[in-house]
Z-matrix of the N, CA and C atoms (Angstrom, degrees):
N
C 1 1.449
C 2 1.524 1 109.53
N 3 1.286 2 115.24 1 147.69
C 4 1.456 3 121.59 2 -177.69
C 5 1.516 4 109.64 3 -71.37
N 6 1.312 5 118.60 4 130.54
C 7 1.463 6 123.29 5 -178.59
C 8 1.522 7 109.89 6 -103.46
N 9 1.310 8 116.00 7 106.97
C 10 1.457 9 122.81 8 -178.70
C 11 1.528 10 111.29 9 -62.73
N 12 1.334 11 116.61 10 -38.19
C 13 1.464 12 121.34 11 -175.50
C 14 1.532 13 111.83 12 -63.61
N 15 1.323 14 117.78 13 -36.82
C 16 1.465 15 119.88 14 -176.63
C 17 1.518 16 111.59 15 -69.54
N 18 1.324 17 117.15 16 -31.44
C 19 1.456 18 119.22 17 179.59
C 20 1.524 19 112.74 18 -82.30
N 21 1.320 20 117.23 19 -41.21
C 22 1.452 21 120.52 20 -170.44
C 23 1.520 22 114.33 21 -84.91
N 24 1.319 23 117.68 22 -31.40
C 25 1.455 24 118.98 23 -172.08
C 26 1.519 25 110.81 24 -126.69
N 27 1.327 26 114.87 25 155.15
C 28 1.468 27 119.95 26 173.63
C 29 1.516 28 109.03 27 -77.58
N 30 1.324 29 117.20 28 171.96
C 31 1.464 30 120.75 29 -177.02
C 32 1.524 31 112.27 30 -64.59
N 33 1.323 32 118.45 31 -35.04
C 34 1.467 33 120.15 32 179.62
C 35 1.533 34 110.56 33 -70.14
N 36 1.343 35 116.99 34 -36.42
C 37 1.447 36 120.95 35 177.91
C 38 1.520 37 110.40 36 -68.50
N 39 1.354 38 117.08 37 -36.69
C 40 1.461 39 121.13 38 177.38
C 41 1.519 40 110.82 39 -60.45
N 42 1.308 41 117.15 40 -43.55
C 43 1.466 42 121.27 41 -179.99
C 44 1.525 43 111.25 42 -63.61
N 45 1.318 44 116.79 43 -39.34
C 46 1.472 45 120.85 44 179.70
C 47 1.531 46 109.78 45 -65.81
N 48 1.344 47 116.86 46 -44.93
C 49 1.465 48 120.18 47 -178.74
C 50 1.523 49 111.67 48 -66.45
N 51 1.347 50 116.62 49 -42.31
C 52 1.457 51 119.66 50 179.38
C 53 1.527 52 110.50 51 -67.00
N 54 1.318 53 117.80 52 -35.35
C 55 1.462 54 122.10 53 177.86
C 56 1.516 55 111.81 54 -68.51
N 57 1.341 56 117.58 55 -26.66
C 58 1.463 57 121.90 56 -179.81
C 59 1.518 58 112.15 57 -83.90
N 60 1.349 59 116.63 58 -1.82
C 61 1.458 60 119.12 59 178.37
C 62 1.500 61 113.66 60 96.53
N 63 1.352 62 116.84 61 8.02
C 64 1.454 63 119.68 62 177.60
C 65 1.514 64 108.75 63 -90.40
N 66 1.311 65 117.70 64 137.33
C 67 1.450 66 123.21 65 -179.94
C 68 1.508 67 111.16 66 -78.86
N 69 1.332 68 116.86 67 -175.92
C 70 1.464 69 120.92 68 -176.25
C 71 1.520 70 113.64 69 -64.34
N 72 1.327 71 119.59 70 -17.96
C 73 1.464 72 122.05 71 179.38
C 74 1.520 73 112.37 72 -107.61
N 75 1.310 74 117.13 73 17.69
C 76 1.455 75 120.99 74 178.11
C 77 1.513 76 113.64 75 78.14
N 78 1.323 77 118.66 76 16.02
C 79 1.457 78 123.12 77 -179.05
C 80 1.519 79 108.50 78 -95.30
N 81 1.311 80 116.39 79 135.62
C 82 1.455 81 121.25 80 179.66
C 83 1.522 82 109.56 81 -69.75
N 84 1.331 83 115.60 82 126.74
C 85 1.459 84 120.69 83 -179.21
C 86 1.519 85 110.16 84 -97.93
N 87 1.333 86 116.91 85 143.78
C 88 1.457 87 121.48 86 177.52
C 89 1.520 88 108.74 87 -80.82
N 90 1.326 89 115.48 88 147.27
C 91 1.449 90 119.66 89 -178.42
C 92 1.510 91 110.83 90 -123.61
N 93 1.301 92 117.86 91 139.96
C 94 1.460 93 125.25 92 168.92
C 95 1.511 94 114.29 93 52.40
N 96 1.332 95 115.80 94 -143.05
C 97 1.459 96 122.42 95 -174.74
C 98 1.520 97 113.03 96 -78.37
N 99 1.298 98 117.92 97 -13.59
C 100 1.458 99 121.32 98 178.04
C 101 1.513 100 112.27 99 -62.72
N 102 1.325 101 116.61 100 -22.44
C 103 1.463 102 119.55 101 -178.44
C 104 1.518 103 112.64 102 -75.75
N 105 1.332 104 119.06 103 -12.75
C 106 1.462 105 120.95 104 -179.34
C 107 1.522 106 112.60 105 -90.15
N 108 1.320 107 117.35 106 6.20
C 109 1.462 108 119.66 107 -178.85
C 110 1.519 109 110.13 108 -69.30
N 111 1.323 110 114.25 109 136.21
C 112 1.458 111 119.86 110 179.13
C 113 1.510 112 110.44 111 -93.65
N 114 1.308 113 115.86 112 -160.42
C 115 1.451 114 121.48 113 -177.81
C 116 1.524 115 112.01 114 -66.81
N 117 1.324 116 117.66 115 -36.09
C 118 1.461 117 121.07 116 -176.80
C 119 1.527 118 113.14 117 -112.72
N 120 1.291 119 119.65 118 17.73
C 121 1.457 120 120.59 119 177.40
C 122 1.516 121 110.47 120 131.21
N 123 1.340 122 115.23 121 -174.75
C 124 1.460 123 120.46 122 -175.05
C 125 1.522 124 111.65 123 -80.80
N 126 1.320 125 115.85 124 145.20
C 127 1.458 126 122.09 125 173.49
C 128 1.508 127 113.57 126 59.02
N 129 1.331 128 116.99 127 -132.29
C 130 1.474 129 122.68 128 -179.90
C 131 1.517 130 112.41 129 -86.38
N 132 1.310 131 117.56 130 3.90
C 133 1.462 132 120.45 131 -179.07
C 134 1.517 133 113.04 132 -58.33
N 135 1.316 134 118.21 133 -31.99
C 136 1.456 135 121.74 134 -178.79
C 137 1.512 136 114.10 135 -91.93
N 138 1.312 137 117.58 136 -14.51
C 139 1.466 138 120.90 137 -176.52
C 140 1.532 139 112.67 138 -63.36
N 141 1.316 140 120.15 139 -45.38
C 142 1.475 141 118.89 140 178.13
C 143 1.529 142 112.90 141 -60.65
N 144 1.332 143 116.29 142 -33.26
C 145 1.459 144 119.61 143 179.14
C 146 1.528 145 110.35 144 -66.38
N 147 1.322 146 117.06 145 -41.19
C 148 1.464 147 120.80 146 178.42
C 149 1.529 148 110.70 147 -64.94
N 150 1.316 149 117.37 148 -42.91
C 151 1.463 150 121.90 149 179.12
C 152 1.532 151 109.70 150 -62.52
N 153 1.311 152 116.81 151 -41.33
C 154 1.464 153 121.41 152 178.43
C 155 1.525 154 110.79 153 -63.07
N 156 1.319 155 117.71 154 -43.08
C 157 1.466 156 120.73 155 -179.86
C 158 1.527 157 111.42 156 -64.03
N 159 1.330 158 117.01 157 -40.87
C 160 1.465 159 120.62 158 178.67
C 161 1.526 160 110.22 159 -65.78
N 162 1.335 161 117.36 160 -41.19
C 163 1.466 162 121.29 161 179.67
C 164 1.529 163 110.94 162 -63.94
N 165 1.319 164 117.25 163 -44.08
C 166 1.470 165 120.59 164 179.08
C 167 1.526 166 109.86 165 -62.75
N 168 1.320 167 117.59 166 -43.98
C 169 1.464 168 121.20 167 178.46
C 170 1.523 169 110.85 168 -60.20
N 171 1.327 170 116.56 169 -42.23
C 172 1.462 171 120.38 170 -179.98
C 173 1.526 172 111.03 171 -62.26
N 174 1.337 173 117.03 172 -49.71
C 175 1.459 174 119.78 173 -174.95
C 176 1.523 175 113.11 174 -74.59
N 177 1.316 176 119.19 175 -25.72
C 178 1.460 177 120.51 176 -178.98
C 179 1.523 178 111.86 177 -89.91
N 180 1.336 179 117.26 178 -35.14
C 181 1.464 180 119.34 179 -173.47
C 182 1.527 181 112.94 180 -111.04
N 183 1.311 182 117.28 181 -59.01
C 184 1.462 183 120.29 182 -169.59
C 185 1.523 184 114.10 183 -70.02
N 186 1.307 185 117.84 184 -44.60
C 187 1.469 186 120.47 185 -176.95
C 188 1.531 187 112.64 186 -62.67
N 189 1.346 188 118.83 187 -48.20
C 190 1.471 189 118.22 188 177.29
C 191 1.531 190 113.04 189 -62.56
N 192 1.336 191 117.17 190 -34.79
C 193 1.465 192 119.37 191 178.41
C 194 1.520 193 111.30 192 -65.65
N 195 1.328 194 117.41 193 -40.69
C 196 1.464 195 120.54 194 178.23
C 197 1.522 196 110.73 195 -64.24
N 198 1.328 197 116.84 196 -41.27
C 199 1.467 198 121.09 197 179.97
C 200 1.533 199 110.27 198 -64.16
N 201 1.330 200 116.12 199 -43.40
C 202 1.457 201 120.73 200 -179.88
C 203 1.530 202 111.01 201 -65.25
N 204 1.319 203 117.33 202 -40.33
C 205 1.464 204 120.84 203 178.61
C 206 1.520 205 111.48 204 -66.08
N 207 1.326 206 116.57 205 -36.94
C 208 1.467 207 120.61 206 178.52
C 209 1.532 208 110.19 207 -64.93
N 210 1.336 209 117.49 208 -42.50
C 211 1.468 210 121.43 209 177.82
C 212 1.530 211 110.69 210 -63.59
N 213 1.322 212 116.22 211 -40.23
C 214 1.459 213 120.91 212 -178.72
C 215 1.529 214 111.14 213 -65.81
N 216 1.329 215 117.63 214 -43.43
C 217 1.470 216 119.70 215 178.72
C 218 1.523 217 111.09 216 -66.45
N 219 1.340 218 117.35 217 -33.30
C 220 1.464 219 119.87 218 176.39
C 221 1.533 220 110.20 219 -65.03
N 222 1.340 221 117.39 220 -39.42
C 223 1.472 222 120.90 221 176.74
C 224 1.520 223 111.00 222 -62.91
N 225 1.333 224 116.16 223 -43.61
C 226 1.465 225 119.66 224 -178.67
C 227 1.520 226 111.65 225 -64.67
N 228 1.330 227 117.11 226 -34.29
C 229 1.465 228 120.09 227 178.09
C 230 1.522 229 111.83 228 -70.92
N 231 1.327 230 117.82 229 -26.15
C 232 1.462 231 122.05 230 -179.35
C 233 1.527 232 112.76 231 -82.10
N 234 1.320 233 118.34 232 -7.50
C 235 1.465 234 120.62 233 -179.31
C 236 1.526 235 110.62 234 -59.74
N 237 1.332 236 114.90 235 138.08
C 238 1.455 237 119.75 236 176.46
C 239 1.524 238 108.35 237 -142.90
N 240 1.296 239 115.40 238 171.15
C 241 1.449 240 121.57 239 -178.07
C 242 1.531 241 110.21 240 -60.88
N 243 1.321 242 117.19 241 141.10
C 244 1.476 243 126.88 242 178.72
C 245 1.528 244 113.56 243 76.91
N 246 1.332 245 119.09 244 7.20
C 247 1.465 246 120.71 245 172.84
C 248 1.522 247 108.95 246 -73.10
N 249 1.326 248 115.34 247 143.06
C 250 1.457 249 120.07 248 176.88
C 251 1.528 250 106.94 249 -98.55
N 252 1.356 251 116.07 250 125.77
C 253 1.458 252 121.49 251 -173.61
C 254 1.529 253 110.89 252 -130.73
N 255 1.334 254 114.28 253 166.73
C 256 1.461 255 122.86 254 174.41
C 257 1.525 256 106.76 255 -121.75
N 258 1.323 257 117.01 256 131.69
C 259 1.456 258 121.29 257 177.92
C 260 1.533 259 109.86 258 -86.29
N 261 1.323 260 115.84 259 167.24
C 262 1.469 261 121.07 260 -179.43
C 263 1.524 262 112.55 261 -59.54
N 264 1.322 263 117.78 262 -30.83
C 265 1.460 264 120.35 263 -179.00
C 266 1.525 265 113.05 264 -89.05
N 267 1.348 266 117.78 265 5.01
C 268 1.459 267 121.37 266 174.08
C 269 1.511 268 115.34 267 96.67
N 270 1.318 269 119.28 268 5.58
C 271 1.460 270 121.72 269 179.42
C 272 1.527 271 109.21 270 -80.71
N 273 1.338 272 115.22 271 129.12
C 274 1.461 273 121.95 272 176.87
C 275 1.523 274 108.21 273 -96.14
N 276 1.324 275 116.48 274 145.24
C 277 1.453 276 118.25 275 177.45
C 278 1.516 277 112.12 276 -171.64
N 279 1.341 278 114.36 277 176.85
C 280 1.459 279 121.98 278 179.91
C 281 1.520 280 108.45 279 -116.09
N 282 1.322 281 117.29 280 133.30
C 283 1.455 282 122.15 281 -179.20
C 284 1.526 283 108.47 282 -70.57
N 285 1.336 284 116.55 283 123.84
C 286 1.462 285 119.55 284 178.66
C 287 1.527 286 111.74 285 -104.41
N 288 1.323 287 118.80 286 -27.09
C 289 1.461 288 121.13 287 173.53
C 290 1.525 289 108.95 288 -158.36
N 291 1.346 290 114.92 289 155.06
C 292 1.465 291 121.09 290 -176.59
C 293 1.513 292 110.92 291 -127.53
N 294 1.317 293 116.35 292 139.10
C 295 1.456 294 123.69 293 168.16
C 296 1.518 295 106.75 294 -115.87
N 297 1.330 296 115.70 295 -173.67
C 298 1.461 297 119.03 296 -179.70
C 299 1.530 298 111.95 297 -66.61
N 300 1.326 299 117.46 298 -43.11
C 301 1.466 300 121.08 299 -176.97
C 302 1.523 301 113.74 300 -116.95
N 303 1.333 302 117.95 301 -12.43
C 304 1.464 303 120.81 302 -177.87
C 305 1.521 304 110.02 303 -128.72
N 306 1.324 305 115.37 304 171.92
C 307 1.467 306 121.08 305 175.60
C 308 1.514 307 108.60 306 -155.04
N 309 1.320 308 115.22 307 158.19
C 310 1.451 309 121.53 308 174.79
C 311 1.522 310 106.86 309 -100.30
N 312 1.317 311 115.30 310 127.84
C 313 1.459 312 121.50 311 -176.60
C 314 1.527 313 108.34 312 -117.05
N 315 1.334 314 115.83 313 124.33
C 316 1.459 315 120.57 314 177.87
C 317 1.526 316 107.56 315 -90.50
N 318 1.335 317 115.40 316 115.34
C 319 1.464 318 118.99 317 -176.61
C 320 1.523 319 112.40 318 -102.07
N 321 1.327 320 117.29 319 -13.40
C 322 1.465 321 123.46 320 175.27
C 323 1.530 322 106.53 321 -158.54
N 324 1.337 323 117.49 322 176.11
C 325 1.463 324 120.22 323 178.67
C 326 1.527 325 109.64 324 -59.47
N 327 1.315 326 116.09 325 122.20
C 328 1.455 327 125.00 326 178.69
C 329 1.523 328 113.88 327 58.23
N 330 1.317 329 117.13 328 24.40
C 331 1.474 330 121.80 329 175.43
C 332 1.520 331 106.99 330 -120.35
N 333 1.341 332 115.02 331 111.07
C 334 1.456 333 120.59 332 -178.14
C 335 1.518 334 109.64 333 -122.68
N 336 1.326 335 114.81 334 143.62
C 337 1.460 336 119.52 335 175.80
C 338 1.521 337 108.50 336 -128.56
N 339 1.323 338 115.09 337 149.70
C 340 1.458 339 120.84 338 178.51
C 341 1.527 340 107.77 339 -98.18
N 342 1.328 341 116.48 340 125.52
C 343 1.466 342 121.30 341 -178.19
C 344 1.528 343 109.67 342 -133.61
N 345 1.323 344 115.26 343 160.88
C 346 1.461 345 120.11 344 174.85
C 347 1.531 346 108.53 345 -75.00
N 348 1.308 347 116.21 346 143.77
C 349 1.472 348 119.93 347 178.20
C 350 1.526 349 111.17 348 -62.60
N 351 1.325 350 116.38 349 -30.88
C 352 1.464 351 119.74 350 -178.24
C 353 1.528 352 112.53 351 -68.12
N 354 1.331 353 117.98 352 -13.33
C 355 1.462 354 121.43 353 178.83
C 356 1.526 355 113.16 354 -80.10
N 357 1.323 356 117.87 355 -7.27
C 358 1.457 357 120.80 356 179.43
C 359 1.522 358 108.76 357 -70.95
N 360 1.319 359 115.94 358 124.43
C 361 1.459 360 121.29 359 -179.93
C 362 1.515 361 110.83 360 -86.88
N 363 1.341 362 116.67 361 -48.31
C 364 1.462 363 120.42 362 -176.27
C 365 1.525 364 108.64 363 -165.81
N 366 1.318 365 114.99 364 169.92
C 367 1.451 366 119.85 365 171.02
C 368 1.517 367 108.20 366 -75.98
N 369 1.310 368 116.94 367 148.69
C 370 1.457 369 121.13 368 -173.20
C 371 1.530 370 112.51 369 -60.65
N 372 1.341 371 117.60 370 -41.87
C 373 1.474 372 118.83 371 -177.73
C 374 1.529 373 111.73 372 -65.71
N 375 1.330 374 117.84 373 -36.75
C 376 1.472 375 120.19 374 177.18
C 377 1.519 376 110.51 375 -66.69
N 378 1.312 377 116.56 376 -41.24
C 379 1.456 378 121.55 377 179.68
C 380 1.524 379 110.66 378 -62.84
N 381 1.334 380 116.43 379 -44.14
C 382 1.458 381 120.32 380 -178.48
C 383 1.527 382 111.68 381 -69.04
N 384 1.341 383 117.28 382 -35.58
C 385 1.461 384 119.95 383 176.92
C 386 1.519 385 110.87 384 -62.44
N 387 1.327 386 116.62 385 -44.54
C 388 1.463 387 120.79 386 178.80
C 389 1.521 388 110.33 387 -64.23
N 390 1.328 389 116.90 388 -38.82
C 391 1.458 390 121.36 389 178.73
C 392 1.530 391 110.76 390 -66.34
N 393 1.346 392 117.02 391 -40.60
C 394 1.466 393 120.64 392 178.06
C 395 1.526 394 111.32 393 -63.78
N 396 1.334 395 116.69 394 -39.81
C 397 1.472 396 119.95 395 177.80
C 398 1.521 397 110.47 396 -62.13
N 399 1.312 398 117.01 397 -42.02
C 400 1.465 399 120.62 398 179.44
C 401 1.528 400 110.32 399 -64.56
N 402 1.334 401 116.43 400 -41.52
C 403 1.467 402 119.54 401 178.70
C 404 1.526 403 110.83 402 -65.79
N 405 1.340 404 117.44 403 -39.97
C 406 1.461 405 120.81 404 179.79
C 407 1.524 406 110.83 405 -62.11
N 408 1.324 407 116.75 406 -41.20
C 409 1.471 408 118.58 407 178.85
C 410 1.521 409 110.65 408 -67.60
N 411 1.351 410 117.44 409 -34.86
C 412 1.461 411 120.44 410 176.32
C 413 1.523 412 110.90 411 -65.94
N 414 1.349 413 117.59 412 -39.23
C 415 1.465 414 121.62 413 178.89
C 416 1.523 415 110.09 414 -64.88
N 417 1.329 416 116.78 415 -42.60
C 418 1.471 417 120.02 416 178.01
C 419 1.516 418 110.82 417 -60.49
N 420 1.328 419 116.68 418 -43.38
C 421 1.461 420 120.22 419 179.10
C 422 1.518 421 111.03 420 -62.94
N 423 1.338 422 117.15 421 -41.32
C 424 1.462 423 119.89 422 -178.71
C 425 1.527 424 110.79 423 -68.95
N 426 1.350 425 117.93 424 -34.85
C 427 1.469 426 120.36 425 177.07
C 428 1.519 427 110.30 426 -65.27
N 429 1.318 428 117.47 427 -41.67
C 430 1.467 429 121.21 428 178.11
C 431 1.518 430 109.41 429 -63.37
N 432 1.338 431 117.12 430 -41.76
C 433 1.465 432 120.77 431 178.08
C 434 1.523 433 110.90 432 -64.29
N 435 1.348 434 117.62 433 -40.73
C 436 1.466 435 121.29 434 178.97
C 437 1.526 436 110.88 435 -63.61
N 438 1.351 437 117.29 436 -41.77
C 439 1.460 438 120.81 437 178.07
C 440 1.521 439 110.70 438 -63.12
N 441 1.332 440 116.79 439 -40.97
C 442 1.458 441 120.75 440 179.71
C 443 1.524 442 110.15 441 -64.64
N 444 1.331 443 116.99 442 -41.54
C 445 1.465 444 120.49 443 178.15
C 446 1.516 445 110.83 444 -65.10
N 447 1.354 446 116.78 445 -40.98
C 448 1.464 447 120.64 446 -179.93
C 449 1.532 448 110.49 447 -64.07
N 450 1.326 449 117.54 448 -41.68
C 451 1.465 450 119.77 449 179.32
C 452 1.522 451 110.61 450 -67.25
N 453 1.328 452 117.63 451 -33.66
C 454 1.468 453 120.83 452 176.74
C 455 1.524 454 110.13 453 -66.42
N 456 1.342 455 117.79 454 -39.03
C 457 1.469 456 122.04 455 179.27
C 458 1.527 457 109.39 456 -66.29
N 459 1.348 458 117.90 457 -43.16
C 460 1.461 459 121.46 458 179.40
C 461 1.525 460 110.38 459 -62.74
N 462 1.310 461 117.50 460 -41.11
C 463 1.466 462 121.18 461 178.68
C 464 1.522 463 110.19 462 -63.89
N 465 1.314 464 116.55 463 -41.58
C 466 1.462 465 118.90 464 -178.50
C 467 1.528 466 109.83 465 -69.66
N 468 1.359 467 119.14 466 -31.96
C 469 1.473 468 121.63 467 176.25
C 470 1.520 469 110.66 468 -67.91
N 471 1.323 470 118.19 469 -38.47
C 472 1.460 471 121.99 470 179.86
C 473 1.519 472 111.67 471 -68.92
N 474 1.288 473 118.35 472 -28.34
C 475 1.460 474 122.14 473 -174.85
C 476 1.523 475 112.31 474 -87.38
N 477 1.328 476 119.28 475 -3.52
C 478 1.458 477 120.83 476 -178.88
C 479 1.528 478 109.47 477 -67.19
N 480 1.332 479 117.23 478 137.17
C 481 1.477 480 119.42 479 179.05
C 482 1.536 481 110.17 480 -70.70
N 483 1.308 482 115.48 481 144.87
C 484 1.465 483 121.44 482 -179.40
C 485 1.513 484 107.88 483 -92.86
N 486 1.330 485 115.58 484 133.81
C 487 1.471 486 119.88 485 179.40
C 488 1.524 487 109.06 486 -72.49
N 489 1.316 488 118.06 487 141.05
C 490 1.468 489 121.62 488 -177.39
C 491 1.527 490 112.97 489 -60.26
N 492 1.313 491 120.09 490 -35.29
C 493 1.460 492 121.75 491 -177.90
C 494 1.533 493 110.69 492 -68.35
N 495 1.326 494 118.33 493 -33.21
C 496 1.449 495 121.22 494 -180.00
C 497 1.523 496 110.51 495 -81.67
N 498 1.303 497 117.94 496 -27.46
C 499 1.459 498 121.15 497 -177.44
C 500 1.530 499 110.72 498 -70.03
N 501 1.359 500 120.29 499 -31.96
C 502 1.446 501 123.66 500 -178.84
C 503 1.512 502 111.73 501 -73.90
N 504 1.309 503 118.16 502 -28.74
C 505 1.435 504 121.42 503 -174.52
C 506 1.465 505 112.46 504 -77.09
């Protein structure tokens, strides 16, 4: 086999490279027990960290998603004729007929569309309640902002200098 070290380096340089842990082709060689180190340390030292990361991922991401999907499928199973629903794209309508995977949704007088049952986002009353809560919190914030602006205006009116001719009268 062709020896790269004999062509490229002198004998003294070869000894220095081999002593530094470099192999005959200039590749760093692993030594002793240091080569068994894993991603998070030697031996089982990193295993608890990996288990902890998987557990955190499960409880923060996967478990809530499974719970939410279970609630959503329960809602879809409860759908019946004449329910008012909201689709994922924001279309409101009334269920006029149901199949196993599809349904006919009446979105206006004598206007019906066929959609997948899985496209149902929520029942209309639940959607509107959530929307009303969001609007109420926005109104509260705007009232607080209006009060703050009004108090700033009153302060600026009080701080205006009084003209000497009006002060004597």
